[in-house]
N, C-alpha and C positions, 0 to 999 in steps of 0.2 A: 555252735554248740546247741544241742537240742534243749527244749524246755525241761525235759526229764533230767538231763545231766545237770542243768543249772539248779534245779530244785534239790537234787541230791547234794550238790556242793554247798548250797545254802543251809541245808539241814545239817550237814557235817560241821560246818562252821559255827552254826548256832549251838549245836550240842557241845562242841569244844569250848566255846565262849562261856556257856552257862556252867558247865562243870568246873572250869577254871575259876570263875567268879565265886562259886559256892565253896570251893576248896580254899581259895585265898582269903575268904571272909571268915573261915573257921566254922562255918555253919553246915558244912557237908555232913550228911549222915553216913553211917557205915554202908548203907545200900548205895548211896551216891558214889562213895569212894570205890566200891566194887565195880560200879558201872564205869568209872574212870579208868580203872585198871584194865577192864575188858576192852574198852575203847582204845587204849594205848596198844594192847596186845593185838587187837584186830587190825590196827594200822601199822604193825611191825615197828613200834617205838620201843627201844630198849635203853636202859641206863647202865652205865658202867660205874661201879663204886671205886672211888679213889680216896685216899686219906683226907683230902681237903674239900671234898664235896659233901653235900648233905646225906646222900645215900651211904657213903663211906663212914661218916660220923655215926649214922644210925646203926650200921652193921657193927661198928666197934663196940657198941653197948648192948648188942643183941646176945641172947643166950646161945650157947653152943650145945646142940643136942647130940648125944652119943648113944648108941645102942647098948653100951655096957653100963650105963648108970644115969643118974639125974643130970639135968642141964647144968652147965657151968657158964660163968660169965667171963668175958675178956677182962 
């Protein structure tokens, strides 16, 4: 493996570790959360909401937006 490839892998790992630590500590700013979302998208990471995972629980409490009127809640 070339030095350049190794450096990129180290940078990728360091960024992932730092973002994860900031989010887990509860200290992540809105900007850092946005960076984390972009990082996940750029790396083709997707989540599937199910009733028993955190994303599904969040979606169960999210408002439903409709073109015909105000947002409603589940």
